[in-house]
N, C-alpha and C positions, 0 to 999 in steps of 0.2 A: 055610494060615489063611484061613479063610472074611471075607468083608468085614465081616458083620457083628463078629465077633470084635474086628477091627481096629480098627471105631471104638468098640466099648466100651473099647481098651485106649487109643485117642487121647484119649478123652472122661474116663477116668480121670487120664491123665496131666496132662491140661489143668486139671483140678479141683485134682491134687497141686499144679502150678505156676501157678497162677491169677495170682499177684502179679506173678511173670517174667513171663508173656505178656503182662500189663497194660502194664507199661514196656517192652516189647519195640514194642507196638502204638503205644503213645506215641510212642517214639521215631521207627516208620515215619511216622507222622503229622507230627511236627516235622519230619521231613527233607523230606516231600512240601511241605509248608508253605514252608518253607525254598527248595524247589527254585522254588515257584508263583512267591515274592517276588522271587528272583535273575531268573528269567524275565522278571518284570515291571519290574523294575529296569532291565535291558539295554534291554528296549522303552523305557521312560519314556528310556533315555538316547540312543535312536539318534531318539526323537522328537525331544527338546531338541537335538541335534546337526544334526536336518534343519532346526529353526525356526531356529538358529543360523546356521546356512547361509543359510536363505533372508532371515534380515534381514539379515546382511553384503552379500547381493546386492543388496538393496533399497537398503542405504545407499550403495553404489556405483554406483547408477544415480542415486538422487537428489544424490550428490554429482557427478557427470558432467552433470545434469540444471543443477545449479548453477552449474560452471563455464562449462556453453554457457551461460548466462543470462547470467554475469558477462563474458564475452568479447563478447557482443552488445552490453551494456549500453556496456561499453567503447569498442566499434567506433562504436557510436551517438553516445556524448560525445564522442568525437575528430572524427567528422566533424560534429558540432556547433559545436566548437570550430574547426575549419577554415572553417568557413563563416562563423562570427564573426569570425574573425582578416580574412577577404579583405572581407568586408562594411561592417567599423566605419569610424568614422570616424578620422584620423590627423593629428594636429595638429603644426605645427612652428613654432617662432619663427625669422622671418626675418630677421637683422641686416645693417643697410646698414654701407658703409667707413667707416673712421674719417679724419677730416681733422688730421692731425698738424702743425699750424699752431702756433707759440708765440705766447703772450701774445695768445690767443684761446679762449673757450668749445669745448671739445672734447664731442663728443655724437655720436649714431649716429640715423640714424631705423630704425625697427623695424616689423614687423607679423607678424600669427599666420596661417600660411595651413592650410587644410584640404587634404590629398590623396587622402582616403579617396572612397569612393564615398557615403557615406551625410552626413547631417547632424551637426555636434557643438555641443555646448552648452557655453561656457565657464562657470566659475564664478569663474574668478579665475586672477591671474598677476603676474608680478613680473621686471623686469630691473634688473641691476646692471652699471654700467662702471666698471673701476677699474684703476689703473697700479701695475704689481708687476713682480717677475721674472719668469723663464720658468715658476715655478709661484707659486698662490696659494691659500689656503686659503679655500673659498668658504663664504660666510656668507648665506643665503637672508633672514635677517631683515634687511639691511643692503640688500635690494633694495627699487627703486622700482615701487608698485601699475602693472599696467597699467590702461588706460583703457576696454580692451575687455571685454564684458562679453554674453552672450546668445549666441545662434545664429553658425554659422559654417557656411554651405551646403556642398555637397558639390563637391569639385576648386575650391574658391574660396578669398575668404581676405577678410579684416578689410577694411571700406570707406577705411579710413584708416591713417594711420602714424602714430607717437607716437614722441617724442623723448625719448632718456635721456642725462643731462649724465656725466660722468664725476665721481667723486667718491674725497676727500671734498673737493677741489678741483677746481675745472673748468677751470682755464685749466693749460696746461704752461709751463714757462720755457724759454727757447733751450737750454739745456743739456739738460733734459729731453727736448727734441723730436728732439734729435741724438742722444741713448742710444737712442731707440725707432728711428730710421732704421738704426742702426749693429747693432739686434739685442741691444743691451744691457738692453733695458727693454722692456716690452710693453704693449699694452693689452690688458686682458680684458673679456669680455661672458658673462655667466651669468644663467640665471634658469628660470623654470619656468611651464608653462601647467597648472592641473587644468581639468580639462572629463569631461562624459558622452556617452557613444553613444547610439544608438537602442535599444541591447540593454540600458539601464538601467545599464552598467558603469562603475565610475569609473576615470580615466586621469589619470596624471600625467606629461608631457613635461617631460623637463630639458635643456638646453642649456648647454655651456659652450666658448666659443671664443678662440682666442688669435689678436692682429693681427699678423702677420710682415712686414718689411719685407725687402725685398734692393735692393742697387745692381747694376745689369745690365742686362740683355737686347740687346736688336738696337739701339738708341740709346744712345749713349755717356752715361754719366750719368742713366740712366733709371731710377726706384725702382720698384721692383714690390712689390706689398703686396696681402695677403687672408690670410683667416679660417683659421685649421686647428683639429680639435679639440683639445681640452686637456682635463689633469683627470682622474680616474679614471670609469672607464666608464659607472658609473652616473650621471656628473654629463652624460652625451649617450645618455639613454635615451627609451623611451616605455613606461611600465610600468602595472599595474593599482594603483590607489591602495586602501589599505583605509581 
């Protein structure tokens, strides 16, 4: 069959099946469009995945940088606190011995000492001296105010001592004195001092001591006596004061 005849036959067939051909071509076009859209979807998906991975990587870097910064800041703060702890003032209440004498006023002399390398600024303080059993409930409201105020130089002490007497009764009887000497009763000294250091941190030192007496020693009939810490741990402490 000659080419011309073939073209004529095809042309007539297309004319006879024009609608079917149009539908077929439209289908091919839709398939092509769908294929292009699917390709674009996968391309965008790859792009979104890459962007997501890049974002995660950036977040990981930022997190690591933040952790490193926090670690450095914590180390710096720790060094600062160590420096302040080493260089700040430290006050102590120093209590003298108790003369356990019947029918006489019982009292002790005390002073405040700064064992730190920098100056302390005393704001207030108070001390109490009471007779009680081995344990006693501390009541700072009943303490006698200290006369000391102002500066206490580094590695120094208040210029004078102060007297605090036994309360509520200033004297003890012969029987009370005997009980103290035999360890059946005790003299307690407790109190506090509020102060500031050169770093403008407010602190409060607390003291609670118990006067202990014992017979014996190298000399027959000798009485040994000393202060020992008493009460709860916080009653003998030096802490920041809010």
